[in-house]
N, C-alpha and C positions, 0 to 999 in steps of 0.2 A: 234149649241146648247149652249148657255151660260148657266153656273152652277159655282153657287157661295154655296160654302162650308164653313160654320163655326160653333161654339161649343164655350160654355162659361164657361166650368169649369176651373180649372188652367190653364193656357199656353192659354187661350183663344184666338182666332182668328180668320182671313178672308182669302179665296183665292178663285180666282175667274178662272174661264177656260174656252175658247172658243174651242169648237170640239176637246176636248181631251188634249189643250196646256195649261199651268199654263200663265196666264197671270199679274199676279198681287196676292201677299198676303205679309200680313202685321199682326204679334203678336199686340194685344193689349196693351200688356204692353210697347211697343214702343210710343204709342201714348198718355196713360194716363201716363206715366213714374214713372210706379211701376211695379218691376220684378216678371214674372208669373203669371199678373193680372187674377183676374176671375172676371166672370161679363158678361151682356149682351154688346158685342163690336158693339154698335152703330157708335160710333165714327169710328171706323175701321172700319165698314162697308161702311161709304160714302168715307172713306179716298181711299179703295181699289177699289171701282167705280170709282174714280177720277184716279188713276194710272193705273186702264182699258182704259180710255176714255169711258167709256159705262153709259147710266140711268137706274134706277130702272127698269123701264117698258121695258127695254132690257133681263133683267136677264128670264129664261126660267124657271130654275130649282134652288131649294132652298135648300140643303142638311142641316141637322143637324146630330149630334153624337148621339146615342144612340136609346133607342125604344119609341114605343107608350105608354101610361101611364101605359096601362095594363099588358103590356109586361115587361116594367119597373120596376113598382111593382113587380111581381112573382119572378122575376131576384133577385131586392135588397133584398127581403126579403128572400128568400134561401140562397142568399151570405152571410147576417148579422147572420141568425140562426146559418148556418155551424159554420161561426166563433164562437159564443160564446160557442158552444157545443163541437166545437175542444179546445178552450183556457178553458175552464173550467169555464166560466165567468157565473154569473148570470144567469134566465132561464126568460120567460116573464112575470112574477110574482114580481120580483124585478128591481131596477134599483140605480145604484148609479152614481151621477156624477159631476160635477165640477161646484161652481159657486163662482165668486169674493173670487176665492185662497182656498177654503172650499169643504170639500168633502159632497155631500146630500146625503141622503136615501130616498127613496119614496118606495112603497109598494101598493097592492090591484090596483084599479080599474086606480087609477092615472098611476102608474109605468106601467099598462098594454097599455094605452093609447099612453105615452112617447115611451112605446118600438115600440109599432106598427109603431107610424109615424117614429121613428128612423131605425130599422129593413127593414121596407119595401121601404127605400128611397125616402121617398114622401116630405121630407123637400128638398135634392137633386134637385128630380126632379121637383120642385117649382119652385128653384132658379136658377137653370143652362138651364132646358129644356122647360118649360112652360112660364118662364117670356120672353127667347128665340122666341119661337115661334109666342107668343102674336107680340112681335116688327119686327118679320118678316114678320106676315101676314098685319100689317100692313103699313109698305114699300113696302111689293113686292105683294099687293091684287091678281093680275094678275098670280102670279109664281107659280106654284105647288111644294109643299114642300113634301121632301122625308127624309124617315129616314133608316142611314146609323148605323150599327153596328159596334160599337168600335174596334175593331178589324179589320174590313174592313179597318176602315182610317189608320190603321196601315200599314199593309198587302199589300194591295194593292197601295195605294203611293210609297211606296219603290220599287216594283216590277215595274212598270210602269215607274221609274225615274232611273233604274238600267242599263236599256240597255242589258240585258240579256235574252236570248230567253228563256231558262232552269234554274232553280236555285233550290238551297233549299232556301225556304223563313221562317225566323225566328223570332216570333216576341215574346221580354222579356220584362215585366213589373208587375209594381205594380198587376195588375189587368184589366181585361178589363169588368169587371162585373161577368163574371162567368171561365175564365182560365186566367193563369197567363205565361204559355207559350205557342204557338202553332207553330208547325214545320209542312211544306205543301211544296210538289215540286209545282210550278207554271210554265206552260207551255201553247206557244199559243193553245193546246188543251183543257187546264183548269187547272184545282185545284186538288190536289189529299192532301188528311189529310194525314200525316204519326204520330200525337202523339202530345196528349194537356196534361197539368200541371191543374188541377183543382184548384180554389179556395178552401182553403186559403196557398197551398203550394208555396210559392211565393218567390224567389229570390230576386225579386224587395225588397219587404219588410223586407228578411235579410239584403241584405245591407243597407236598410234605417236605420234599427237597430243599426248598429254600429254609422252611420253620428249623430244619435241622442246622443247615450251613450260618446260619443266622444264632444260632445256641438256645434254641426255645426245644422244648418237647414236642413231639411231631405229632401226637395225639391229642395232646389238652390244650396247646397252644396255637394252632394256625390262626384264632381269631386277633393275636398281637402283632403277625404279618399283616393282617387285614387294615388295621389303625395303624400300624407303622408306614404303610405304604403313602397314607395320604400327606406325611411330611419330606417326600422324596421325589425326586425326578425320572421316572422312570424311562427318558431318550437317552440317557449318558452310558447304560449298560444293554438298551433293549435288543443291538444286535445280538450280543452273546445269550442272552435268555434267548431269544426267537429262533436261535439253533436248535432247543432243547423240544420245542412241541410247537406242531404246527398241524393245518386241516387238510384231511383228503374227502373229499364227497362229505359225508354225515359221520367222520370219524376223527376222532385227534390220534395224532401219531407222536412217540415218542422216543427221543435220541438214546443211545444204550448208556449218554452218558449218566441220564439221571439216575440209573440204577449203579454203576461203576462210581460214580460220585458219592452217593449215597454210602456204600460199601465203604470207600478212603475213608470217610468220615468216621463211621462207626470204629472203624480199624485205630485209627488216630484217637477217639475219645476213648478206646480201651485202654490205652495207654498214657492217658491222662493230658492228650495234648490237643490242641485246636487246630481244624484244617478248613481251610476254602480251594478250591479251587485258583489256577492262576491267573484263568482267565477274568476272575472276578476282585480279586485282591485288592487293585485298586480303587474300588467304589466303595462308598457307602453304604452303612446296613440302610437306610432310610431308602436308598437308591435302589440297590437289589432288593429291597422288598417290594417297592412299587414297578421296578421293570415285570420282576415275575408274575405279581397282581395283575398288571395291564395285558400279559402274556395270557394268562390264564383266562381274562374277560375277553379277548378278545378270540380266543378258539371258541370258548364254549357259545357265546354269542351270535358267532358266524353259522355253526351248526344246529343251533334253535330255531335262527333266522330262518334257514334254508327249510328245516322241518315244516315251520308255520306257511312259509309259502307253498310247501308241496301237499300240506294236509289242510290248510283253511282254518284250523283251529284259534279260537281267539281265547281260552282259558289255560293257563297253563298251571302244574303240576308238580313241585319240585321235591324231591327225596336224597335220601343219601347225604354221607360226610360232606361232599362240597357244597351242598346246600344250606350249609353252615355260615358260608361267606354271605353276611348280609349285602356288601356291597354289589357282588355278581348281581345277588336276587333283584336289586331295585333294577339294576340296566337288562335283566330279562324283560322286567314288566314294563320297561321303556322301550323293548323294541316295537317298530311300527305292526300293526294288524293285534299287538295283545290289549284284550281288555279287562282281564283280571289275572289275580297270581293267587293260588296257597300254596304253603311252605308246611311238610309236615312238621307241626312244633317240636317232635325229639326227632330231628331229620337224621342224625346218626344212626350207629346201629342200637344207639339207645332206644329207639322205635321200634327195632324189631319184634319184641311182644307184642306191640300193640297190631301190627299188621299179620303176625304168626297168629294172633286168637280170633282175627275178622279171616283171614285166609283158611285158617282151618273151620270154620262155621261155613264157609263156601263149598269147600272139597269135602263134606260130609252131610251135603242135601240141605243148607240153610239158602234163604233167599235175604239179599242184601240191598240197600238202594243207597246212593253217594245222599250224604246227609252232611250239613253243617254241624261240627261240635260246638255244644255251647260256651265249653272250659274245658282244659283240662286238671282239674284239680281233684286228681283219682287217688292219690295218697292219702296217711292216716289222719287223723284227729284225735284230738285229745279233750276229753271231758273239763270242767272247771275245778273237779276237784283232784285230777292229775296236775294238773298245773300249779295250782295251790300247792299241792304237796312239794312240788319241785321247787319252789320260791321259799317255802320257808327250811325245807332242807339248806337251800344255799344263805340263810338269814339276809334273803333280801327285805328293803323294805318296800312296800306295794300299796295301793290303794283300786278298789273295783268302783269304775267310773259306770254310771247310768247311759252315756254315749261317749264313749272312748273316742270315735271316730272325729269328734269334735276337738276334742282333748288335744288328737295328735293336729289336726291341723292348725290350732295356737300355738302346736309349739313348733311347729315346723315355719309357719309365720316370725315367730322369736329367732330364727336362726338355728333352733336345736337340732340334731341328727335323732332320729327313731327307729327303731329297729322296731318292724311288724311281726308276730307270729300268730297267725287265724287261722283258723277253718282247717277246711285238707289240703296237702301238700301238691304243690304243684308238680305237673311229669314231665321231664325234659328239662335242656339245660339253663332257661330262664325263670327268675324269681319272678312272679307276675302278681304278687300284692300278698300274699299269704305267708311266705316268706322273706322279705324284702328289706333293706334299709333305705328307707326315706330322708328326702332334705328339699330345701329349696334348689333352684333352677339357676339364682340370680348371681351367686358367687362363682367366678370365672376359675377362680383358683382351687373349686373343693375335688378335684381329679388329685391333685398333688397331696392336701393334708388328709383328704381321707382314705385314701388307699395307703396312703405311708401307715395309720392308724392301724389299716386290716391286713397291713404287709402284702400290698399286690403291687404288681407291677403291670400297670397298663398303659396302652398309648390310646384306645378307644374313649373317650367321652363317656360319663354315664348317661344310660338311656332315660329317655322322660315317658311318665305315665300322661297319658291325657286323657281328659274328659272326651267321649267318642263325639257328641255334638259339637265342640271348638273344635276338633281336629283341622278343619277347614282352614280355621285361621293360623294353624301353625306349621301345616305341611302342603305343598303344592301339588298336582296329579292324585290326589288320595284317595278317591272313590273306590277305584278298583285293586287298590291294596287293602284298605281296610279292614279286611278279615285276618290276612296274612297279620296286620298288625296287631291285632288284639295278642299275637302272641311272640311277638317282639324277635319277629323272625326275617325283617328287611328293612334297610334304610331309605329316608326320603330326605328330599331339597327342602331345605325351611323355607320361611319366610320371613320378611325384614321382622315382623312380631316377634318371630321367635330369636333372633340374633339379638334384637335390645333386652327382651326380658328375660330371656331362657340362655346366656351363655354358655353356662355349664353344660349343656345339654348337646352344643351344638359342635363338630367335629369341624378341621382346619377346613376342608373341603365343602364345607356349605352345608353338610346333610345329617341327621341324625336316624336313633334308630328305637321308632317310637314303638310303646304301648297303649295301644287305644282301648281305654276301659270304658264297657257298656254295664250298666243296673243290672241287667239282668245276667251277665257272668259273674263278677262280684260284686254286690249291693254293699258290703263293707270296705270296700277300698273307692267305690264309687263313690260313697257318703264322704270320704274323706278329702277327696279332691275338689269335689262339691263345696264342703265347707271352707278349703282352702281358697275357692277361687271366689266365694264372697268376702274375704277377707283382705286379698291381695289383687284380684282382678287378672290374676295368670291363672289357666285353666290346666298348668301340671305341673309334677313335682320329681326330681332325680328320684328312679327305682333303681337300685342296685341290689345283688343277691345278698341273701344273709347270709354270709361266711365268710371264712378268714382266707390267706390265700393259701392255694392248693389243699384245700377241703373240701368237699361236696356244700350243698347247700343244707344249711340244719334241716333236721325232721322232728327229734324231738323238744319236749320243754327243758330237758337237760342239755340238749344241744345248743339252744339257742342262749340261753344261760350262759354256759362255757363261752360262746362267740360275742354275747353281749359284754361281758368282764373284762376278754381279751382285747378287744377292740376298744375301749374305752370308749363306747358310745353313750350319748347322754341321757335316753329313755326306751326301755323297752316295753312296748305295748303288746303284752301276750292275751289273746282273750278279750277279756273285760277289765285285765289288768294292768295298770300305770305302776311301771318299775321306777325309781329313781336310782 
């Protein structure tokens, strides 16, 4: 059975499974070159089909995230009305809205019609569901179309990629249109619901608020808050921040100011002004970030700890946008009783196509077991001829190498920055060696000068890619999170060896976000690390994503060449070609 999963909301993308195994998966952002791109992913669909070597007529099931129109209408209407009541917003008979930077007010029938459209989610259904369904019916006229709930897109995908037979499966995000956090026990016998946190009490929107207030993009930059928090003192303003989110039982509770402050911030931003609530004005950015991060951690850890005690589960599986918080993931792993942790590599809505393809297979009679995925190299790869054609078109000097991995290691050991483009593209937010920029870990100032070259503003150090066999020398308490670390989804406390030999990869709080590299998953990248280890005695190198600031990770040889030039990097190792 061939199943195609796709969605068109932010982080749009496509995945294809054959008999329950993921064959190809691509995010739309990589194809259209716009970060977290929404919209019907028509170009991505055909790229994913090409990667899987199948035709449109081969696809049996096409899965769309969300619900049919009537169900979606009811869910969105209920959710939006609840939010407006909760935050004390005007009711159905009045509406304030922004237009060209100014606040407009309408009432009566006009407000009623506009509110009905907005509150029901009809606009979202039209742009993200209806248009997608129309497009899919056009290209897949003989395929069965199946709707999969947003929550299942996260939970099912994460569980069946985890390799755990039994686990506590936790989804934490902004909203799945009904809930913001869902805890279930997954096992071969089925699913057992433990607790839900209904909208609008969202830990995701709590964290989104601080991202907004500190001037960052609330969708693309929450990770900057995680890094910034380590530089601050959370206790200076923790009393103000703690009032915004707390725990009752197995649920988070959110104060209405989370939404009111977000709305106020949006109003001032639309008028070209900065705004921060009076309660936080006297504190530094670092302290505000630290307080929000600490409160976020406290609440989530409290709930998951209770759920572990209640269920006795020792394996944790995480997904949803909040699972991108690598520091939180470390603290969850360190909860007493937790032995192993797995975080869905594409934990945000970018991972929806994976879950949809697998859930669609199950929904249509397929049988699945939870199995560890070897890698996430599910994107396109390019032939030697295609690479050579791109290099010649850009008039670049290059040389074909017999063993390019050894040459890359030599260059890294000489202090050169090498951009690596090889094999199939990674799926998810992390570059894992096939679309990466590599450098040695000894230069503690690399974060400043390389980020400047790439026009990035980052607070986290670059991540270290480490040989799996040597990871114990570099990281503490590593065995139960080693699988999660293969996909760079968790931080770990570092050893003295790392602090002394790899200061560029160690954050101010004594942690790093490692990528554990095995020969089975990526032989070429493994060989680079192995050769560098022979030269330097250090089993890891810096691995940062191959992209410029605010651009997606490169996909094609042309993308790689453009980024190589713009970033003024020393070398480009593309396939077996070394570019000077």
